[in-house]
N, C-alpha and C positions, 0 to 999 in steps of 0.2 A: 381523531385518534390521538393526536398530539396535544399535550397541554404543557404550559410553562410552569415549572416548579416555583414555589413561593414560600418556602419555609421561613417562619419568623425567627427560627434559631439556626439559620443557615451557616454551615462551615465554609461553603464556597458560594460566592456571588458572581454571576456573570452580568456585567453591566449591560442594560438594554441598548441596542443600536438599531436604527432604522435601515442602515446600509452597511451590513457587515462585508468586509473584504474576504474573509475566510470563513467557511462553514466547516467545522470539525464534526465528523460523524463517528460515533462509537456504536458498536454492536456488543451487547453484553448477553451472557447466558450462564446464569448462576455465578457470576463473578463475585469474588470476595470483596466485602465492603471496604476493608482497609486498602486494598489494591486500587479500587476505583477512586477512593478518596485521594490517594497519593498521585494518581495519574491526572486527575482533574486539577488538583492544587498546583502541580508543576506547569500544566498547560496554561491555566489562567494567569499565573504569575509571569510566564514567558510572553504572553500576548500583551500584558500590561507594560512589561519592560520595553518591548519593542513598539509600543503604541500602535498595535494592530487591531482595528475593530473586528470583532469576531462573534460568532454564535456557536453554541455547543448543542448538538443534537444527539440524543441517546435513544437507541431502540433496544429495549430489554426483551429478548426472546424468552418465551415460556420454557422453563427448565422442568424436566420430569420429576425432580426431587425438590428443588429450591423454589419452584414457581417463579414469582416475580419479586423475590426478596431483594434483588439488586435495585430494581426500579422503585420499590417501596422505600428502600434506604435513601435513594436519591431524592425522592419526594419529601422526605423528612429532614434532609441535611443540606439541600441546595436551593438556590434561588436563581431563576433565569435560564435554567436548562430546559430545552424543548424535549419532552420525554414522551415516548410511546411504549405501551406494554401490550403488544398483540397477543391474542389468545391462542397462539400456536408458535412453534419454532420455525421462523422464516429462514433460518440458516444464515450463514455469513453473508453470502451474496444478496439474498432477499432482504435481510435486515439493513444492509447498506443502501440498497435501492430504495427502501421505504424512507430512510433518512435523507437521501439525496433528493428525493421527490419534493421535499418541503424546504430544502436548503435555499437560502437567499444570496449567499456569497457568490462572487464571480470566480473564486478559487475554492476548490474542494480539498479537504484533507481527511482521508480515511485513517483512523487511528485505532489500534487495538487498545483495550482498557488495561493491558498489562505493559504498556509502553510508558517509560519515564523520560520525558524530554529534558534537555539540559539548557542552561542559560545561553542565550545568544544563538539558538538553533534556527529560529523561524525566519528572520530577515535574510540570511544567506540562502535558505531554501526558496524563498519568494524571489530573490534576485536571480537564482539559477533558472527558475521557471520563466521569469521575464526574458531571460536571454534565450530560452528554448521553449517558446510558448506552445509548440505542438507536441512536446514530450511530456512524459510522466517522470517526476523527480522523487527519488527515494534516498534516505540517509543510510549510512552504515549502521548495522545493528550490533550492539555490544551485549554480552552476557552480564549476569548479575555481578560477576567478579571483575568486570571491566575489560575482559578479553574480547577480541573480535569474534562475533558469532556469525555474521553474514555480511558479505559485500557483493550482493547480487548472486544470481544462480544461472547455470547453464542447463539447457534441455538437450538430451541425447536423441539419437534417431529412433529409439524405442519409447520416447515420451518421458522417460525417467529424468529426474533432475539431480544436480549436484552443485555444491557451492563453487562459485566462479573464483578464479585466481588471477583475474585481469580485468581491465576496464571494459572489455567487450563482453557485455552480459545480455542474456535473453530476457530476464525479468528479475524483479526483487520481490520478496515476500510482501504481501499487502498489509504488513503490520503498521506501516506509515507511508502513505502515498500522498503526494501533492500534485494536483493537475488543475487546469482550467475547467470550469464547468462545461464549456463548449467541447472540450476533448472527451469528457465522459459521454456527452450526448452523441458525439460523432461516432465513438466506438460502440455505443449502445448499452453500456452498463454490463453487469455480471450476468452470465448465462444461467438461468434457473436449472438447467440440466445437471449442474454440479452440486445441487442441494444434497446435504446440508452444508458441506464445506470441502475444500481441497481442489486444487487445479483450476478453480475459477479465476485466480489471479494470473496463472500461466496463460490461460485462454484469452484473458483480457489483453495481456501483453502481446500475444501473437496477432490479435485483431488490430491493435494499435500499430504494430509493425507493418501490417498489410496496408494500412492507410498512410504510411510514410513517416510515422512517429516512432519513438523508441522509449524504453525505460532507461532513464539516465541516473546513474549513481552520483550523488553529490560528492565532490572530491575531498571535502573536509568535515562535513557535518556527521556526527554520530549521536545516536540515542540508545538508551538501554531498553532491551526487550526481555522481560521475564517470561521466557517461553513456557507455554502451557498454562499460564496463570489466568488467561482471559476467560476461561470457561470453567464452570463447576464440573468436577469429574463425574462421569457416569460409568457404570461397570462395563468391563469388557474392552478388548483391544480395538483400536481404530482401524477399520477396514476401508482403504481408499481404492480398492481394485475397480469398483464401478466407475469412479471418477476418472481414473487413469484410462480405462477402456473407452470412456466417452471422449476424452481428450484425443486419444490416438485415432479414433474413428473420424473426428472432426478435422484433424490436421494431418492425415496420412500423406496427402500430396506434398506437404511441405517438410514433414519430419525427416524424410529420406535425405534432404539437403543438409540437415544438421550434422556438423562434423563430430566424430567421436570425442569423448572427453580427453582421452590421451593426446590426441592431436592438438586440441585447444590448449592443454596444459603446456605442451612443448612450445607452441607459438607464444603463449604468454611468458614463459620462462626466457625465450629468446629475445623478447622485447623488454 
Protein backbone atom coordinates (compact mmCIF):
# COMPACT_ATOMS: atom_id res chain seq x y z
CA UNK A 1 0.00 0.00 0.00
CA UNK A 2 2.85 2.39 0.74
CA UNK A 3 5.14 3.75 -1.94
CA UNK A 4 8.01 6.16 -1.71
CA UNK A 5 7.49 9.36 -3.66
CA UNK A 6 10.13 10.28 -6.22
CA UNK A 7 9.13 13.38 -8.13
CA UNK A 8 11.89 14.62 -10.48
CA UNK A 9 10.71 18.17 -9.71
CA UNK A 10 10.37 17.77 -5.96
CA UNK A 11 9.84 20.83 -3.77
CA UNK A 12 10.63 18.80 -0.67
CA UNK A 13 13.21 16.01 -0.49
CA UNK A 14 13.53 13.65 2.45
CA UNK A 15 17.00 12.19 2.40
CA UNK A 16 16.89 8.38 2.65
CA UNK A 17 18.15 6.78 5.85
CA UNK A 18 18.30 3.13 6.79
CA UNK A 19 17.95 3.85 10.51
CA UNK A 20 15.64 6.80 11.21
CA UNK A 21 15.51 7.96 14.81
CA UNK A 22 12.11 9.61 14.39
CA UNK A 23 9.17 8.49 12.27
CA UNK A 24 6.83 11.41 11.57
CA UNK A 25 3.29 10.29 10.74
CA UNK A 26 0.81 12.63 9.05
CA UNK A 27 -2.84 11.81 8.33
CA UNK A 28 -4.41 13.97 5.63
CA UNK A 29 -8.03 14.24 4.53
CA UNK A 30 -8.60 16.72 1.72
CA UNK A 31 -5.83 18.88 3.18
CA UNK A 32 -4.98 22.06 1.30
CA UNK A 33 -1.82 21.64 -0.80
CA UNK A 34 -0.26 24.94 0.34
CA UNK A 35 -0.72 23.93 3.97
CA UNK A 36 0.91 20.52 3.64
CA UNK A 37 3.74 22.13 1.65
CA UNK A 38 4.40 24.57 4.48
CA UNK A 39 4.16 21.89 7.17
CA UNK A 40 6.56 19.53 5.39
CA UNK A 41 9.00 22.29 4.54
CA UNK A 42 9.34 23.42 8.15
CA UNK A 43 9.57 19.87 9.46
CA UNK A 44 12.27 18.82 7.00
CA UNK A 45 14.37 21.92 7.66
CA UNK A 46 14.10 21.42 11.43
CA UNK A 47 15.30 17.82 11.16
CA UNK A 48 18.24 18.94 9.02
CA UNK A 49 19.13 21.75 11.43
CA UNK A 50 19.14 19.39 14.41
CA UNK A 51 20.82 16.60 12.42
CA UNK A 52 18.09 14.12 13.29
CA UNK A 53 17.70 11.13 10.92
CA UNK A 54 14.00 10.88 10.18
CA UNK A 55 11.39 9.49 7.86
CA UNK A 56 8.06 11.03 6.88
CA UNK A 57 4.98 8.86 6.47
CA UNK A 58 1.73 10.24 5.05
CA UNK A 59 -1.63 8.46 5.00
CA UNK A 60 -4.03 10.35 2.74
CA UNK A 61 -7.54 9.23 3.67
CA UNK A 62 -10.11 9.21 0.89
CA UNK A 63 -12.12 12.46 0.99
CA UNK A 64 -15.74 12.44 -0.26
CA UNK A 65 -15.20 15.56 -2.39
CA UNK A 66 -11.46 15.95 -2.97
CA UNK A 67 -10.65 12.24 -3.25
CA UNK A 68 -6.89 11.79 -3.04
CA UNK A 69 -5.96 15.28 -4.19
CA UNK A 70 -3.56 15.71 -1.27
CA UNK A 71 -1.76 12.43 -1.91
CA UNK A 72 -1.55 13.11 -5.63
CA UNK A 73 -0.09 16.53 -4.91
CA UNK A 74 2.56 14.95 -2.67
CA UNK A 75 3.39 12.36 -5.32
CA UNK A 76 4.08 15.18 -7.79
CA UNK A 77 5.98 17.52 -5.47
CA UNK A 78 7.98 15.41 -3.00
CA UNK A 79 10.71 12.81 -2.98
CA UNK A 80 11.28 10.31 -0.19
CA UNK A 81 7.86 10.52 1.48
CA UNK A 82 6.34 7.13 2.32
CA UNK A 83 2.81 7.64 1.01
CA UNK A 84 -0.37 5.56 1.26
CA UNK A 85 -3.73 6.42 -0.29
CA UNK A 86 -6.27 3.93 1.12
CA UNK A 87 -9.53 3.52 -0.78
CA UNK A 88 -11.58 4.56 2.26
CA UNK A 89 -11.50 7.05 5.12
CA UNK A 90 -9.69 5.26 7.94
CA UNK A 91 -10.26 8.21 10.24
CA UNK A 92 -7.68 9.95 12.39
CA UNK A 93 -6.87 6.97 14.57
CA UNK A 94 -6.98 4.39 11.80
CA UNK A 95 -4.81 6.51 9.52
CA UNK A 96 -2.22 6.98 12.23
CA UNK A 97 -2.21 3.27 13.03
CA UNK A 98 -1.61 2.42 9.37
CA UNK A 99 1.35 4.81 9.33
CA UNK A 100 2.76 3.57 12.62
CA UNK A 101 2.58 -0.02 11.37
CA UNK A 102 5.30 0.69 8.79
CA UNK A 103 7.34 3.15 10.88
CA UNK A 104 10.97 2.23 11.45
CA UNK A 105 12.00 4.85 13.98
CA UNK A 106 12.43 4.14 17.69
CA UNK A 107 10.56 7.42 18.30
CA UNK A 108 7.14 8.23 16.87
CA UNK A 109 5.90 11.73 16.23
CA UNK A 110 2.25 12.07 15.25
CA UNK A 111 1.82 15.41 13.51
CA UNK A 112 -1.23 17.17 12.12
CA UNK A 113 -0.70 18.53 8.60
CA UNK A 114 -1.81 21.98 9.79
CA UNK A 115 1.03 22.12 12.33
CA UNK A 116 3.93 24.52 11.72
CA UNK A 117 7.01 23.70 13.77
CA UNK A 118 9.54 26.35 14.77
CA UNK A 119 13.33 26.33 14.65
CA UNK A 120 14.92 24.43 17.51
CA UNK A 121 11.78 22.59 18.59
CA UNK A 122 12.84 18.98 17.99
CA UNK A 123 15.96 18.47 20.12
CA UNK A 124 14.31 19.76 23.34
CA UNK A 125 11.33 17.47 22.71
CA UNK A 126 13.62 14.47 22.26
CA UNK A 127 15.60 15.45 25.37
CA UNK A 128 12.38 15.61 27.39
CA UNK A 129 11.41 12.17 26.09
CA UNK A 130 14.82 10.78 27.03
CA UNK A 131 14.31 12.14 30.57
CA UNK A 132 10.80 10.64 30.78
CA UNK A 133 10.86 7.59 28.49
CA UNK A 134 7.54 6.14 29.66
CA UNK A 135 5.62 9.35 29.00
CA UNK A 136 4.13 11.05 25.97
CA UNK A 137 5.54 14.54 25.27
CA UNK A 138 3.51 17.35 23.72
CA UNK A 139 4.37 21.01 23.02
CA UNK A 140 2.25 24.05 23.72
CA UNK A 141 0.07 24.97 20.76
CA UNK A 142 -0.05 28.52 19.45
CA UNK A 143 -2.74 29.99 17.23
CA UNK A 144 -2.08 31.63 13.88
CA UNK A 145 -1.73 35.03 15.60
CA UNK A 146 0.91 33.70 18.02
CA UNK A 147 -1.32 33.59 21.08
CA UNK A 148 -1.51 30.50 23.28
CA UNK A 149 -4.16 28.14 21.96
CA UNK A 150 -3.64 25.11 24.19
CA UNK A 151 -1.38 24.04 27.03
CA UNK A 152 -2.96 20.68 27.74
CA UNK A 153 -6.53 19.72 28.64
CA UNK A 154 -8.48 18.57 31.66
CA UNK A 155 -11.22 15.95 31.62
CA UNK A 156 -14.26 16.41 33.87
CA UNK A 157 -16.37 13.78 35.64
CA UNK A 158 -18.85 13.85 32.72
CA UNK A 159 -16.13 13.18 30.15
CA UNK A 160 -16.16 16.69 28.72
CA UNK A 161 -12.85 18.51 28.33
CA UNK A 162 -11.58 22.03 28.88
CA UNK A 163 -8.22 23.80 28.42
CA UNK A 164 -5.99 23.28 31.44
CA UNK A 165 -4.57 26.22 33.39
CA UNK A 166 -1.76 24.40 35.17
CA UNK A 167 1.00 21.85 34.69
CA UNK A 168 -1.22 19.01 35.92
CA UNK A 169 -2.94 17.92 32.69
CA UNK A 170 -4.93 14.86 31.67
CA UNK A 171 -4.03 14.94 27.99
CA UNK A 172 -2.95 17.20 25.15
CA UNK A 173 -4.56 17.27 21.74
CA UNK A 174 -2.87 14.84 19.37
CA UNK A 175 -1.82 17.59 16.97
CA UNK A 176 1.78 16.86 17.94
CA UNK A 177 2.75 13.90 20.07
CA UNK A 178 6.19 12.39 20.60
CA UNK A 179 6.62 9.02 22.28
CA UNK A 180 8.77 5.94 22.10
CA UNK A 181 7.48 3.29 19.74
CA UNK A 182 7.49 0.90 22.71
CA UNK A 183 5.04 3.18 24.51
CA UNK A 184 2.63 3.14 21.59
CA UNK A 185 2.79 -0.65 21.48
CA UNK A 186 2.32 -0.92 25.24
CA UNK A 187 -0.77 1.29 25.18
CA UNK A 188 -2.13 -0.46 22.11
CA UNK A 189 -2.60 2.43 19.70
CA UNK A 190 -5.83 4.29 18.98
CA UNK A 191 -9.13 2.55 19.65
CA UNK A 192 -11.14 2.12 16.40
CA UNK A 193 -14.38 2.63 18.32
CA UNK A 194 -13.75 6.39 18.06
CA UNK A 195 -13.77 6.39 14.27
CA UNK A 196 -13.60 8.70 12.42
CA UNK A 197 -12.21 11.17 15.00
CA UNK A 198 -12.43 12.83 18.43
CA UNK A 199 -11.78 11.43 21.91
CA UNK A 200 -9.35 8.79 20.65
CA UNK A 201 -6.51 10.95 22.01
CA UNK A 202 -8.23 11.31 25.39
CA UNK A 203 -8.77 7.55 25.55
CA UNK A 204 -5.12 6.93 24.64
CA UNK A 205 -3.99 9.27 27.43
CA UNK A 206 -6.19 7.49 29.97
CA UNK A 207 -4.82 4.10 28.95
CA UNK A 208 -1.27 5.45 29.22
CA UNK A 209 -2.07 6.76 32.71
CA UNK A 210 -3.44 3.36 33.71
CA UNK A 211 -0.05 1.87 32.79
CA UNK A 212 1.85 4.37 34.92
CA UNK A 213 2.78 6.91 32.25
CA UNK A 214 1.39 10.36 31.60
CA UNK A 215 1.03 13.03 28.96
CA UNK A 216 3.71 15.60 29.75
CA UNK A 217 3.66 19.14 28.41
CA UNK A 218 7.11 20.42 27.42
CA UNK A 219 7.91 23.44 29.60
CA UNK A 220 9.25 25.67 26.81
CA UNK A 221 8.55 24.27 23.33
CA UNK A 222 5.65 25.72 21.34
CA UNK A 223 4.46 25.10 17.78
CA UNK A 224 1.77 26.76 15.68
CA UNK A 225 -1.47 24.88 15.08
CA UNK A 226 -3.78 26.24 12.39
CA UNK A 227 -6.85 24.60 13.88
CA UNK A 228 -9.32 23.06 11.46
CA UNK A 229 -7.00 23.28 8.51
CA UNK A 230 -5.88 19.66 8.46
CA UNK A 231 -9.04 18.37 6.76
CA UNK A 232 -11.03 19.48 3.78
CA UNK A 233 -14.40 20.72 4.91
CA UNK A 234 -17.52 18.63 4.42
CA UNK A 235 -21.01 20.00 4.83
CA UNK A 236 -22.79 19.93 8.19
CA UNK A 237 -21.73 20.43 11.81
CA UNK A 238 -19.42 18.01 13.57
CA UNK A 239 -21.31 15.68 15.89
CA UNK A 240 -19.08 14.09 18.54
CA UNK A 241 -21.86 12.78 20.77
CA UNK A 242 -21.20 9.16 19.79
CA UNK A 243 -17.51 9.43 20.61
CA UNK A 244 -18.23 11.14 23.94
CA UNK A 245 -20.74 8.43 24.84
CA UNK A 246 -18.20 5.73 23.96
CA UNK A 247 -15.52 7.40 26.07
CA UNK A 248 -17.83 7.77 29.09
CA UNK A 249 -18.90 4.13 28.84
CA UNK A 250 -15.30 2.93 28.67
CA UNK A 251 -14.05 5.06 31.56
CA UNK A 252 -17.07 5.39 33.87
CA UNK A 253 -15.22 3.70 36.75
CA UNK A 254 -12.46 6.33 36.62
CA UNK A 255 -14.28 9.45 35.51
CA UNK A 256 -16.05 9.86 38.86
CA UNK A 257 -12.60 10.42 40.40
CA UNK A 258 -11.89 13.35 38.09
CA UNK A 259 -12.18 16.62 40.08
CA UNK A 260 -14.53 19.33 38.77
CA UNK A 261 -12.97 22.02 36.60
CA UNK A 262 -13.61 24.73 39.19
CA UNK A 263 -11.69 22.86 41.85
CA UNK A 264 -8.75 22.30 39.54
CA UNK A 265 -8.65 25.96 38.54
CA UNK A 266 -8.61 26.96 42.20
CA UNK A 267 -5.73 24.59 42.93
CA UNK A 268 -3.81 25.80 39.87
CA UNK A 269 -4.33 29.43 40.87
CA UNK A 270 -3.16 28.74 44.42
CA UNK A 271 0.03 27.17 43.12
